[in-house]
C-alpha distance (Angstrom), angle and dihedral (degrees) to the residues before:
residue distance angle dihedral
X1 . . .
X2 3.75 . .
X3 3.81 89.6 .
X4 3.83 90.8 51.4
X5 3.79 91.1 51.1
X6 3.76 90.7 50.6
X7 3.83 90.2 51.8
X8 3.81 91.0 48.9
X9 3.81 91.9 50.1
X10 3.79 90.4 46.3
X11 3.81 89.6 51.3
X12 3.78 91.3 49.7
X13 3.77 91.0 50.0
X14 3.81 89.5 47.5
X15 3.79 91.1 51.8
X16 3.79 91.4 48.8
X17 3.78 90.0 48.6
X18 3.81 90.8 46.5
X19 3.77 93.4 48.9
X20 3.79 88.3 48.2
X21 3.79 91.0 54.5
X22 3.82 89.7 48.0
X23 3.77 88.2 59.4
X24 3.79 93.9 40.5
X25 3.78 120.6 125.8
X26 3.81 116.0 -93.8
X27 3.80 111.9 -140.5
X28 3.78 128.1 -158.1
X29 3.84 112.7 -171.1
X30 3.78 124.7 -160.4
X31 3.81 89.3 -99.1
X32 3.82 89.6 67.9
X33 3.81 91.1 73.2
X34 3.80 113.7 121.9
X35 3.82 94.5 -179.7
X36 3.80 139.4 0.2
X37 3.80 133.4 -172.0
X38 3.80 126.1 -169.6
X39 3.81 123.0 -165.3
X40 3.81 110.2 -169.5
X41 3.80 122.5 -159.5
X42 3.79 125.9 -158.4
X43 3.83 95.0 -115.8
X44 3.83 99.6 69.8
X45 3.80 93.9 -85.1
X46 3.79 135.3 117.1
X47 3.79 135.6 -174.4
X48 3.83 111.8 -141.6
X49 3.79 124.1 -164.0
X50 3.81 121.3 -179.7
X51 3.80 138.3 166.6
X52 3.81 129.5 -145.7
X53 3.82 134.8 168.2
X54 3.83 108.4 -140.2
X55 3.81 123.3 173.4
X56 3.79 110.3 -112.0
X57 3.81 128.4 -155.9
X58 3.79 119.6 -114.6
X59 3.80 92.8 -126.2
X60 3.77 94.9 44.8
X61 3.76 121.9 -117.0
X62 3.78 140.8 156.5
X63 3.80 125.1 -29.0
X64 3.81 123.0 -166.6
X65 3.82 110.7 -155.4
X66 3.79 102.0 -167.6
X67 3.78 131.8 -169.8
X68 3.80 100.4 42.5
X69 3.80 121.7 142.8
X70 3.80 115.2 -72.2
X71 3.83 87.3 -141.2
X72 3.80 92.2 54.0
X73 3.82 116.1 143.8
X74 3.83 102.1 -130.9
X75 3.82 94.2 -157.2
X76 3.81 90.3 60.9
X77 3.83 96.2 56.2
X78 3.79 116.4 122.3
X79 3.81 124.4 174.0
X80 3.79 128.5 -179.5
X81 3.78 140.1 163.9
X82 3.79 104.6 -95.9
X83 3.81 93.1 -170.3
X84 3.80 131.0 48.7
X85 3.78 115.6 -54.2
X86 3.78 111.3 72.2
X87 3.80 91.1 -177.4
X88 3.82 92.4 94.7
X89 3.80 112.1 109.7
X90 3.80 135.4 172.9
X91 3.80 113.1 -133.5
X92 3.80 99.7 176.8
X93 3.78 136.0 8.8
X94 3.79 132.4 -159.5
X95 3.79 126.7 -179.4
X96 3.83 112.7 -148.1
X97 3.77 107.6 -162.1
X98 3.83 98.7 142.1
X99 3.79 93.0 98.4
X100 3.76 132.8 -166.0
X101 3.79 115.1 -56.8
X102 3.81 139.2 129.1
X103 3.79 93.7 -83.4
X104 3.80 94.3 45.8
X105 3.80 92.7 48.3
X106 3.79 93.3 49.1
X107 3.81 91.5 49.4
X108 3.80 89.4 60.2
X109 3.85 90.8 57.3
X110 3.80 99.4 49.0
X111 3.84 106.6 133.8
X112 3.81 92.4 17.1
X113 3.79 135.3 101.8
X114 3.79 119.3 -94.9
X115 3.79 134.5 164.6
X116 3.78 127.9 -112.9
X117 3.79 118.2 -155.3
X118 3.79 117.3 -159.3
X119 3.78 133.0 175.9
X120 3.79 113.9 -123.0
X121 3.77 101.5 -149.0
X122 3.80 92.8 -172.5
X123 3.80 93.8 56.8
X124 3.82 94.2 28.8
X125 3.80 94.7 -129.0
X126 3.80 143.5 101.9
X127 3.77 119.3 -97.6
X128 3.80 123.2 -160.8
X129 3.80 124.7 -160.7
X130 3.79 131.8 178.8
X131 3.77 117.4 -123.3
X132 3.79 139.4 173.7
X133 3.80 112.0 -127.0
X134 3.80 105.2 -132.7
X135 3.79 99.1 173.6
X136 3.80 139.7 -5.8
X137 3.80 89.0 -141.0
X138 3.76 99.9 94.0
X139 3.01 85.9 -10.2
X140 3.83 101.8 -99.6
X141 3.83 122.1 -156.2
X142 3.77 137.1 -177.6
X143 3.79 111.0 -142.2
X144 3.76 110.8 179.7
X145 3.78 106.4 -45.3
X146 3.79 94.9 -26.5
X147 3.82 131.5 90.2
X148 3.81 118.0 -136.6
X149 3.78 122.6 -162.3
X150 3.76 101.9 -156.4
X151 3.78 126.2 -14.4
X152 3.81 130.7 -146.4
X153 3.80 92.2 -136.0
X154 3.77 131.7 92.0
X155 3.81 119.0 -99.1
X156 3.81 114.5 -124.9
X157 3.81 116.1 -164.3
X158 3.80 120.7 -150.1
X159 3.81 96.2 -128.1
X160 3.79 149.5 -37.3
X161 3.84 112.5 -56.6
X162 3.80 112.1 -117.5
X163 3.82 92.0 -131.0
X164 3.79 95.4 49.0
X165 3.82 112.3 141.9
X166 3.80 114.5 -152.8
X167 3.82 98.1 175.2
X168 3.84 135.1 26.3
X169 3.80 106.6 -73.1
X170 3.79 137.8 -176.8
X171 3.82 109.6 -142.0
X172 3.79 115.9 -159.4
X173 3.77 133.7 -174.5
X174 3.78 103.7 -150.8
X175 3.76 141.7 176.6
X176 3.78 128.5 -147.5
X177 3.79 134.3 173.7
X178 3.78 96.9 -140.4
X179 3.76 124.2 25.6
X180 3.78 113.6 -131.3
X181 3.79 142.9 113.9
X182 3.78 111.8 -61.7
X183 3.78 134.1 -173.3
X184 3.79 102.9 -124.7
X185 3.79 122.0 -169.5
X186 3.80 116.9 -153.1
X187 3.80 123.8 -169.2
X188 3.79 130.3 179.1
X189 3.78 144.7 151.4
X190 3.78 120.9 -111.6
X191 3.78 135.0 -177.1
X192 3.82 128.4 -143.6
X193 3.80 95.0 61.5
X194 3.79 114.0 106.1
X195 3.77 141.0 163.4
X196 3.77 136.5 -162.4
X197 3.78 136.7 -177.6
X198 3.80 125.6 -124.6
X199 3.79 122.9 -172.9
X200 3.79 132.3 -155.0
X201 3.81 115.3 -157.4
X202 3.81 114.7 -171.6
X203 3.79 111.6 -167.6
X204 3.79 119.6 -137.9
X205 3.78 122.1 -123.4
X206 3.83 120.1 -96.7
X207 3.82 95.0 5.1
X208 3.80 92.9 -49.5
X209 3.84 119.3 151.1
X210 3.79 117.1 -76.2
X211 3.81 131.7 -131.4
X212 3.80 120.4 -123.3
X213 3.82 123.9 -162.1
X214 3.80 124.1 -175.6
X215 3.80 122.5 -158.3
X216 3.79 128.6 -169.8
X217 3.81 117.4 -147.1
X218 3.81 113.0 -157.7
X219 3.81 117.4 -164.3
X220 3.82 117.3 -166.4
X221 3.81 116.0 -165.8
X222 3.81 94.9 144.0
X223 3.81 96.7 114.7
X224 3.80 100.7 -108.2
X225 3.80 140.8 64.4
X226 3.80 128.0 -115.8
X227 3.78 111.0 -146.3
X228 3.81 122.4 -158.0
X229 3.79 90.0 -11.3
X230 3.77 134.5 173.9
X231 3.81 106.4 -122.1
X232 3.79 128.8 -154.8
X233 3.80 130.2 175.4
X234 3.80 122.1 -155.1
X235 3.81 118.7 -153.7
X236 3.80 114.3 -159.4
X237 3.79 140.5 65.7
X238 3.82 108.2 -76.6
X239 3.81 113.3 -161.5
X240 3.81 114.8 -119.4
X241 3.79 132.0 178.2
X242 3.78 129.7 -149.8
X243 3.82 93.5 -130.3
X244 3.79 103.4 51.9
X245 3.78 138.8 15.5
X246 3.76 116.6 -161.7
X247 3.78 128.9 176.6
X248 3.78 109.8 -131.6
X249 3.76 120.3 -160.8
X250 3.79 111.9 -138.1
X251 3.78 128.3 -177.6
X252 3.79 116.4 -123.7
X253 3.76 131.6 -161.9
X254 3.78 119.3 -145.6
X255 3.79 126.5 -115.6
X256 3.80 117.0 171.6
X257 3.82 124.6 -146.5
X258 3.78 108.8 -83.9
X259 3.81 105.9 -175.6
X260 3.78 119.2 142.5
X261 3.80 95.4 -117.0
X262 3.79 97.3 11.0
X263 3.78 122.1 145.7
X264 3.80 120.1 -177.1
X265 3.79 142.5 159.9
X266 3.83 88.5 -154.3
X267 3.78 130.3 78.0
X268 3.77 114.7 -146.0
X269 3.82 121.2 -141.3
X270 3.76 138.1 178.9
X271 3.80 112.9 -115.2
X272 3.79 115.9 -176.4
X273 3.85 102.0 -62.5
X274 3.81 92.8 -21.8
X275 3.79 140.1 72.9
X276 3.80 126.0 -117.7
X277 3.81 126.3 -156.6
X278 3.81 113.0 -157.1
X279 3.79 118.6 -160.7
X280 3.82 106.3 -133.1
X281 3.80 93.0 -142.3
X282 3.79 137.1 41.8
X283 3.79 123.2 -100.1
X284 3.81 138.1 176.8
X285 3.79 124.7 -119.1
X286 3.78 117.4 -161.0
X287 3.77 122.2 -153.0
X288 3.83 113.3 -94.8
X289 3.80 89.6 16.4
X290 3.78 131.7 132.7
X291 3.81 113.4 -152.3
X292 3.80 129.1 -173.1
X293 3.79 122.6 -151.8
X294 3.80 128.2 -175.2
X295 3.81 106.9 -116.4
X296 3.81 97.3 -173.7
X297 3.79 145.4 -41.1
X298 3.78 124.7 -139.1
X299 3.82 129.0 -170.7
X300 3.78 128.4 -166.7
X301 3.81 97.3 43.5
X302 3.79 110.7 162.8
X303 3.82 110.1 -141.1
X304 3.80 127.0 -174.7
X305 3.81 126.5 -159.2
X306 3.79 125.3 -141.5
X307 3.81 130.9 -174.9
X308 3.79 114.2 -151.0
X309 3.78 135.7 -167.8
X310 3.82 104.6 -164.3
X311 3.79 120.6 -165.6
X312 3.78 124.7 -155.2
X313 3.79 127.7 -120.5
X314 3.79 115.5 -107.7
X315 3.82 97.9 50.2
X316 3.77 90.6 112.3
X317 3.80 101.7 56.7
X318 3.78 97.8 85.1
X319 3.78 148.6 -11.5
X320 3.79 116.1 -52.2
X321 3.81 130.9 -147.3
X322 3.80 117.1 -79.9
X323 3.81 97.0 -122.3
X324 3.79 123.3 85.2
X325 3.78 118.7 -99.5
X326 3.78 117.0 -140.9
X327 3.80 112.0 -129.1
X328 3.82 123.6 -158.3
X329 3.79 116.4 -114.8
X330 3.78 103.9 -138.5
X331 3.80 120.4 -151.9
X332 3.80 115.6 -141.8
X333 3.79 132.7 -178.1
X334 3.78 125.4 -160.4
X335 3.79 137.8 178.7
X336 3.78 136.7 169.5
X337 3.78 118.5 -110.7
X338 3.79 93.8 -136.7
X339 3.78 137.0 130.8
X340 3.79 89.7 -118.6
X341 3.81 88.6 56.9
X342 3.81 95.2 52.6
X343 3.82 96.6 -94.5
X344 3.81 128.8 60.1
X345 3.83 98.4 158.7
X346 3.82 132.1 115.7
X347 3.81 107.3 -91.1
X348 3.82 115.6 -150.5
X349 3.78 115.8 -137.8
X350 3.79 115.4 -92.3
X351 3.79 147.4 117.1
X352 3.81 116.7 -56.8
X353 3.80 115.0 -157.5
X354 3.78 117.1 -161.1
X355 3.81 127.7 -149.1
X356 3.80 132.3 -174.5
X357 3.80 132.0 -169.8
X358 3.80 121.4 -111.9
X359 3.81 125.9 -142.6
X360 3.82 90.3 -78.8
X361 3.81 92.5 51.3
X362 3.81 95.3 -106.9
X363 3.79 120.2 141.0
X364 3.79 116.7 -114.5
X365 3.79 129.2 -175.7
X366 3.83 113.0 -111.9
X367 3.80 104.3 171.7
X368 3.78 148.1 -52.8
X369 3.77 138.9 -128.3
X370 3.79 139.1 -173.3
X371 3.80 113.2 -114.4
X372 3.79 126.0 -158.6
X373 3.83 120.8 -128.7
X374 3.80 103.2 -73.4
X375 3.82 124.6 -160.1
X376 3.78 120.4 -147.7
X377 3.82 117.9 -76.5
X378 3.81 91.7 26.0
X379 3.81 125.9 114.3
X380 3.81 124.3 -105.4
X381 3.81 115.7 -147.9
X382 3.80 125.7 -166.9
X383 3.79 132.8 -175.4
X384 3.79 105.1 -153.9
X385 3.81 104.8 170.1
X386 3.80 146.1 -63.0
X387 3.78 130.8 -61.9
X388 3.80 116.3 -105.7
X389 3.83 99.2 -163.2
X390 3.80 101.8 36.5
X391 3.80 112.1 76.7
X392 3.81 128.2 -168.9
X393 3.82 127.4 -165.7
X394 3.78 126.8 -179.0
X395 3.81 132.2 -162.7
X396 3.77 138.7 167.1
X397 3.81 110.5 -120.2
X398 3.82 98.6 -177.9
X399 3.80 140.4 11.0
X400 3.80 129.4 -174.4
X401 3.78 130.5 175.2
X402 3.79 102.8 -145.7
X403 3.81 95.9 -179.5
X404 3.79 136.7 -11.8
X405 3.80 87.8 -85.1
X406 3.80 103.7 31.4
X407 3.80 133.6 65.9
X408 3.80 137.9 177.0
X409 3.78 123.6 -153.3
X410 3.77 134.4 175.6
X411 3.79 123.4 -146.4
X412 3.78 138.1 -167.1
X413 3.81 124.9 -161.3
X414 3.81 114.3 -168.0
X415 3.80 116.2 -156.8
X416 3.82 119.3 -164.8
X417 3.80 120.7 -171.2
X418 3.82 116.6 -160.6
X419 3.80 94.4 173.1
X420 3.81 124.8 111.2
X421 3.80 90.7 -117.3
X422 3.78 135.4 41.7
X423 3.79 117.9 -80.0
X424 3.79 128.1 -146.2
X425 3.81 114.0 -142.9
X426 3.81 130.9 -177.8
X427 3.80 114.6 -149.0
X428 3.81 107.6 -155.1
X429 3.81 120.0 -168.7
X430 3.80 122.9 -169.9
X431 3.79 113.1 -148.8
X432 3.78 130.6 -163.2
X433 3.77 136.1 -156.9
X434 3.81 122.3 6.7
X435 3.79 101.9 -25.8
X436 3.79 138.9 172.0
X437 3.79 133.7 178.4
X438 3.80 113.5 -114.8
X439 3.82 98.6 -175.9
X440 3.82 138.7 -9.8
X441 3.79 138.0 -173.2
X442 3.81 96.5 -148.7
X443 3.81 134.9 37.0
X444 3.78 113.3 -93.0
X445 3.79 140.1 -165.8
X446 3.79 125.0 -140.9
X447 3.82 104.1 -139.8
X448 3.81 97.5 179.2
X449 3.80 140.8 -15.1
X450 3.80 93.8 -69.6
X451 3.83 105.6 23.2
X452 3.77 132.9 78.0
X453 3.77 128.5 172.3
X454 3.80 136.0 -159.3
X455 3.83 115.4 -152.7
X456 3.81 106.6 -148.6
X457 3.80 133.5 -179.3
X458 3.80 113.8 -152.0
X459 3.85 115.7 -161.6
X460 3.79 121.3 -128.7
X461 3.80 111.5 -76.3
X462 3.80 85.7 -1.3
X463 3.77 141.4 123.5
X464 3.80 134.0 -134.4
X465 3.80 128.0 -173.2
X466 3.81 119.1 -152.9
X467 3.83 113.8 -160.2
X468 3.77 131.0 -177.0
X469 3.79 139.5 159.9
X470 3.81 120.8 -143.9
X471 3.79 133.0 -168.4
X472 3.80 115.5 -150.8
X473 3.79 129.7 -170.0
X474 3.79 110.7 -148.6
């Protein structure tokens, strides 16, 4: 009889233990990933999609999906059964991002016994006392019948809390009609992943075609790693609101790079009103890592150089000082982003650094400029510096106030070329008000309502003076 009772009690304990395991937490660590895709936007935002195959309990329960981004936007989370079995459903979601730390650990032992170890300097030994942690604000302890606010000793906790979270984790309460392994696909938006484009333009010798290389720099500060991931970059301004963040699935049609001498490990696609660059291989992105990827290389890029002297609006309102004013001679480069010019691909905005070869054939840095996002068949313009040997000076040679609202002024721009070859210079003047040119020494072109330019060729070691007279209505 006693033996039978023991067996019955053992069975009851077994059933309790079994039912406890049926309600146990299912955990899916980062290593469970079977695939991951990361689409990175250029406004510090990324769309992450990953697949795992956790074992689910027949009666539903709690699933811990660990290793997600610490910067995850909880409102953007979407999870679905990627394989057969659409009966999986999330009932409740929690995002645990307050990870292990002294404060978090102490919070889990409020109202419980802990030990405090202190060094007794008078007896040269450690002393250990038991205390009840009443609050972490202070902290406040009860030791015996007394209350201590703060204590010089070191807190010693009795063990590791069972619900300790060591990495960002999504915690779901779920239901399912049949417990089994399921392929679950999770997608979410996260911040703190960004990308930018940097360009290297190497000029050819003696007006020969240049070589352009584009590099993508990916910076991952999101709080998790993405192993063996498919990577996409989206170029374009995606609208976001401060109240809601929703991932929107959009269909894309493919369009491969088509430059004349273009080589790329990315495939470019149209996506809505944006452009997507798909890396044609998988790569891993560690947390707190900056990674550079070659976007493309293009040879045979025809580049033209232009020297500019650019005047400022407002010169023509009154009499100027008698002395000459030295004007900077800006150096600009421009090329067309076309298939015929060795490119013909959408260029994301970024910094373009320019290099030229010296007499020994070595590359030297000559300047850099920020470029705006540039569609194919549009022109790219760069200001890379100022000319050393071409000098420009400007002075007002006459000023007359014809009426209370109309003036005439005459100007002279002196261009000196100290180079060993002739130099082409464009003198650009920016007008204001209702203006008209009265006289001019050189042919000019009116580029817009308030800009005119004089193309001038200055001989080697020579000088050219550009004169014009302008009437301005105030």
